[in-house]
N, C-alpha and C positions, 0 to 999 in steps of 0.2 A: 068638428073637431078632428076628423081623420084627414080632412083636406089640410087643416092647419099643420099636422104633424108631417104630412107628405112635403108641403112647402118648406117647413123647418129642417127636414132631414135631407132634402135634395141637395144643397150645397155641400153638406158634410159627406154624403155619398160620393159627390164628384171629387172631393178632396181625397177620400179614401182609396179610389180606384188606382191612382198612380202608386200610392205606397203598397197596395196590394200587389200590383204587378212586379215592383222591386222586390217584395218580400218573397214572391214566388220564385224569381230569377235567383235570389240570394240562396233560397233553400235548395234549389237545383244545384247551384254552384257548391255548397257545402257538402252535399250529398255525394259528390263525386269521389269514387273510391281511390283515385290517384292522389287525393288530397287528405288521405286518412292520417298521415303523419305530420302534415303542415301546420304551421301556426298562422292563423288568419286574423286580421283586424279590418272591420269594415263599418262605415257609418256614412249615412247621406242626410243631410238637413237642408231645410228651406233657408236661404240666406237672409230672407226678409223676416220671417217669423221666428226662426231659430228652432222650429219644430222638426224633431228627427222623424223620418219616414221610414227608415230601416236600419238595423244595425247588428253587429255580431262581434263580441269581444272587442268592443272599441276602446276599451281602457287597458289592453294588453300592450306592453312595451315591447316593440319590434324594431328590427333594423330598417330603416327606410330607403337606403341608398340614395341615389340622385334626387329623389323627390323631396329631399331635405332642402334642396335649393330653393324651393318655394318659400319656406320659412325665412331663410337668410335674405332673398332679394326682396320680399315684402317689407321686411323690416328696414333694409337699406333705402328703399324709396321713401320710407316715412322718416327715418332718422337723418338720413344724408340729403334727401331731396332729389327729385327727378332731374333737376338741371345741375346737380353736383358734377364737377370734373376733377379729375387727378391732374397733377402738373408734374413736369420735369424741368429742371433749370440747368443752364450751362454757367459755370462759374469758374473764376481763376483766383489763386493766390499769388502773391509776389507782385511783379511790375513788368510792364511792357517797355523795352528800351527803344532807343532811337531807330534801330534797324527792324523794329517790329518783332523782336524775339521776346517772348514771355520768359522771363527769369523767375520761373515758379511752375506750378502745376495747374492743370486744366481739370475741372471737376464736372462730372455728370451726377447732379444731385436729384435723386429720385424721391417721389412723394407717393410711391406705391402704385402707380398707373400700371395695370396689367395689361393693357391694350397697346402700349408703345411698341410700335413696329409690327403690329400683327398684320399678317397678309390675308385676312378673311375679306372677301370681295365686298364692296360697298359698306364697309364698316369703319376702318381705320386706314391711315396711311401706312404703307408697307415699310420696312426697315430701310431700304436703300433710299427712299424719298426722305424719311426722317433723319437719317444720318446726313444726306445732302443738306437739309436745312440747318442741322447743327454746325456742319462745316461752314456753311455760308455765314452763320452768326459769328464764328470764330474769325473769319476773314473780315467781316464788317466791324469787328472790334479792333482791327488794325494788328492782329497776330499773324506773323509770317512764318513763325517757327516757335518751338516749345523746347526750352532748356529745362526739361523736367519730365513729368509723366502725365498721361491721362489717367485719372483715378475716378472709379465708380464710387459713389457714396450710397450705401444702402442703409444708412443709420436710422431712417424714418420707420422701418420695421427692424428693429435691432434684434428680435427674437428668432427662434428657429423657423425657417421658412415652410417646414412641412409639420403636420400634427405627429405627435410621438407615436400614435397607434396605426400610422399608415403602414401597410405591408411592404415587405422587401421587394416583392415582385411588381409592385405599382410605381415605386419612387423613381426608378430608372426610366420609365416610360413617359411619353409626352403628357399623358393625362394626369400623371403624378408629379408634375413640374411644381416646384415650390414658389411661394409667393414672397418675393424679396422687396426690400425697400426701392430697389431699382430693378426693373424688368425690361426685357427686350425680345421681340420675336415670340412672345408667348413662352420664352425661356425653353425653347425647343430646338433640336437639330435634327438633320435627316441623315441616315446611313443608307448608302446605295450599295447594294450587293450586285454582283455579276452572277446570274443564275448559272448552276452547273447542269449539264445534261444527264449526270450519273446520280444515282440514288445513293445516300448515304455519304456523299462526299461534302467537302467544306466549301461553299461559294465564297468567292474572294469579295472583300470590301473594296469596292472601287474608290469611293471618296466620302468624305464627311462634309456636309455644308448645312449652314454657314460655318466657318472655321471656329472651332472652340479651343481655347487655350488649355494647355497642360493634360488634356484627356487622352488616356491610353486605353485601347480597345483590345479585350481578349475575346476572340471570335470562336465560338464553340457551336455555331450553327451548322446544321446539316441538311441536306437535301432530301426532301420527301417528294411522294408521288405528285404528278402534276394535278392541279385543281384543289390541292389541300389547303391553300391560302396561307395567311400570315399566322404562324404559331410561334413567333419568336418574341422573347422577352429580354429587356435590358435590365440587368441587375445593377443598380447604382444607388446613390444617396447623395444629399447636398454636401459639398466640399470633398467628396470622394472622387478623385479624378481617374482611378482605375475602375472600368466598367467591363462587365462580362455579359456576352450576349448568348443565350441559350435557346434551344428550341429548333424549330424548322421553318423553312420556307420551300416553296414548291420548286421542283426541278425545271429547268427551261433551257433554251438554246442561247445561254449567255446573255440573255436580255436583262435590263435593269430592274431591280426589285427594291423597294424603298421602305424602310421603317423609321419611326420617329422616336427620339430619345429626349430626356429632360436634361437641361444644362446643369452641371454640378454647382457652379457659382455664377448665377446670372449677373451679378454685379461686375465680376471680372470680365465676363463675356461682353457686357456692354462696353466697358472701357476697351477691351480689345479691338471690337469692331470700330469703335471711334477712332482709334489709332490708326487702324488700316485706312479708314476713310481719308483722314487728315493727310497722311503719307501719300495717298493717291492723288490728292490735291497739291502735292508739292510742299506741303507743311511738315518740316521735319520735326520728329519727336525723339529726344535723346534717350529718354527713360523707358523702361518697360511699363505695360499697363498694370495698374494695382486696383484692389477693392479695399474699402474700409466699411466698418458696420458701427463705428462710435462716432458721437457728434464731438468734434474738437472745438470747444468754445474759445479756446485761447487763440485761434487762428481767424485772420480777417480774410474774407472772400468778397469778391464782387461779382454779382449776377449780370450776364450779358444777354441772356435769352431765356424766355419761358415758353415751353411747349405744353399745351392742353390736350386732354383726351376728349373723345366723344362723351357726351353728357351720360349721366348714370342710367337714364331711361333707355337709351340704346344699348348700354352695357348689360343691363338687365334683360333686354330682349334677346341679345345674343347669348347670354349666359343660360337662360331657360330653354330657348329654342334649340340651341346646340349642346347643351349641358357641359359647358366650359368650366372645369373645376377650378383652374387658376383664377378666373375673374370673380368666382364666388368666394374664394379664400382671401383675395385682396379686399372684397367688400366686408367680409367679417372682420379682418384687422382694422378696416377703417371704422367700423362700428364700435369696436372695442376701444379705439382711440377716443371716439366722439363721447362714448358713454362712460368709460372707465379709465381713460387715459393710459390704455395698455394694449398693445398689439399682440401679446402672447396669446396662443391658441387657447389655453385654458381660460385666461382672463376674458378673452373677446367672446368665447362660447358662453361663459357665465354671464357676461353683459347681455348677450343675445337673449338667453333665457330669462333673466330678470326683466328684460324690455317685454316679453310677451306675458309674464306674470303681472307685471303692472297693468296691462291691458285687461286683466281679468281671466287669464287662462290658467286653469289648475296644472301646474307643471310638474306634479308628482309622477315619477316614471320617465320623465324627459332627461335624457343624458346626452348632451352634445359635445363632440369631440372635434369637429371642424364645421365648415359651413357648407361644403359641397356635397357631403354624403359619401365620399370615398372611404372613410373609416368605418370598419366593421363594428366599432364600439359605439356608434351612434345608436341611440334608443329613443323612440317617440311613440305615441298612441295614435291611433286612427282618429280619435275624438279631438286630440291636441292639433293635428294637421287640419281638420275641418274647422276648428275654431279660429285658427289662423286665417283660413280663407273667408270665413264668415266676417270676421273683423275687417279684413281687407276690402271685401265687397262693399262694406258700408262706410268705407273711407273714400268719398268721392274725389279726394285730391290725388290719390295714387291709383285707384282702382283701374282706370282705362289703361295705364301704362303696364300695370301688372297682368291684366287680363290679355293684353295684346302680346305679351312675352310667352304665354303658354301655347303648347302645340296643338294642333288639330290633325284630322286624318289627312290633310293635304300638305302638312309642313311640319318640320322639326322632328323631334324624336317619336311623334305618333304617325309620321308619314305612312301611308298605306293601310292603316287601321280603319275599321268601321266602314269598308267600302260597301256601297249599295245599301246603306242604312241611313236613317235620319241622324244618327250620331256622328257620322262623317263631318258635318259642319256644326254639330252642337255640343260636342264634347270639347272642352279645353283643358289641358292637363299638363302636369310634369311627371314624367315617367322617372323610373329608377330601376336598375338592375345591377347585381353581381352574383357571384356563384351562391345559389340557394336563396336568392332574394329577387322578388319582382314587385313593384309597386307603382301605383298611379294616384295622384292627388290633384283635383281641380274641380272644375264646374261643368254641370250638365244643364242645358237649356230645355225645358219641357215644351210640348206643344202649345200649351196655353201661355208660354212666355215667362214662367217662373225660372228663377235662377237657383239650382240646387249646388250646394258644396259637397264633395265626397272625397273619401280616402279609402284606397283598397291596398292592403299590404299583405303580402305572403312571404313567409320564411320557411326554410327547411323543407321545401318540397322536393319530391324525388323524381319528377319528370323534367324533361328538357325545358330550358327557359322559354323556347319558341312555343312549346306546347302549353305552358302556363299562361303565356301572354293570350293566346287564343281563348283559353278558358275565361280569363279575366275580362277579355274583350266582350264576350257574350254577356257577362254581368253588367258591364258599364253600358252596353247598348241599351238595356232595359230601362236606364235612368232616363232616357229622353222619350221612351215610347208610350209612357203612361198618359 
């Protein structure tokens, strides 16, 4: 009888050991006096059995920051499909006369592609090449001049390009670029300063590139001690062409120093860049670039060229690996159109929430205001995040693409973490951070090959974010060591 009990209990003891190790690491983490005032949510489950190995306050609604991208990208792969592509069309109205002059307007009709003209290596075709292809299509259509304007059409996403709860200090910077119906160059521009050798002096703006129409820059930047890095913020908003730059950049010997801002009107920016390209090819355009955001059904247009984006699988990889807010918001809007025929942020976020509810997740306490996690009004629970991951792990059609998009210690936003530990190659996660927020959501592979889903969210901690990261790193390392 005793031998029978030992044989019966031995497998259970083996299963309990990893959980005990994780629980010990969790208790150590929670007893840290630096976290006395923090709000913590944590849970880890076995993706195959659904068994919870350890948890703490897993149903507390917390701000997830960029780890929310895991929720959006997993849904996008399922709703839109890994092979889904965005498109952009070249169209014209009016007619082409015998001399090849278009008596009408040339249109860039966007369908929400956030990757158009991105200059990310080995990902998409950069803006100059894209515009060259557009110009070649215009020439191939027999157009030698345009007695009209180049018009950007952003009507595919007619609603606000940014969430209403995004902060003022974010929207003017490159990571706060809005998701328009027509996007180009990730809707960002570069401001190049000439560093000043004198402290507290105002460094000169040398140039803005690519050229952005109508933008007027108020430069309130000052020079800080060398080595202080980029502490400059661009204050702006969609359709607000007056931008103010505040903060500091380091002093230097008049060397270039570059920061990145978000284009106020990406649709007009695309039309402007197309106009410059055509004129550079000797194709005269008489009218000024324009942007429109409503679909004129009374007007007849002819499409002469269609440009397609990388596949959604590639976009999801770049989104999660490099934490690209714009890509994620375009996916959210596309989900909204697919599920609710509405790309408004509130409607799209509601459609995303409803999608996961239909999959069986209890969404009480989930409050989504965007798809990327940039809004500080987003709220989720650690349990909800893990349930998304568990469902995704069991969806064989999308799981390989989703798992590949997550970072490890050797790549992406987790680069440099978990060095000299088994977790370096066995933690796959999406990170998130903003002031007072740090989060990690992903998978851990155990020594015996089991796949665990986990979510660790910390809000309102008082230590530096880098210190918090190291504390969370130690807890996550325990997930693979059992």
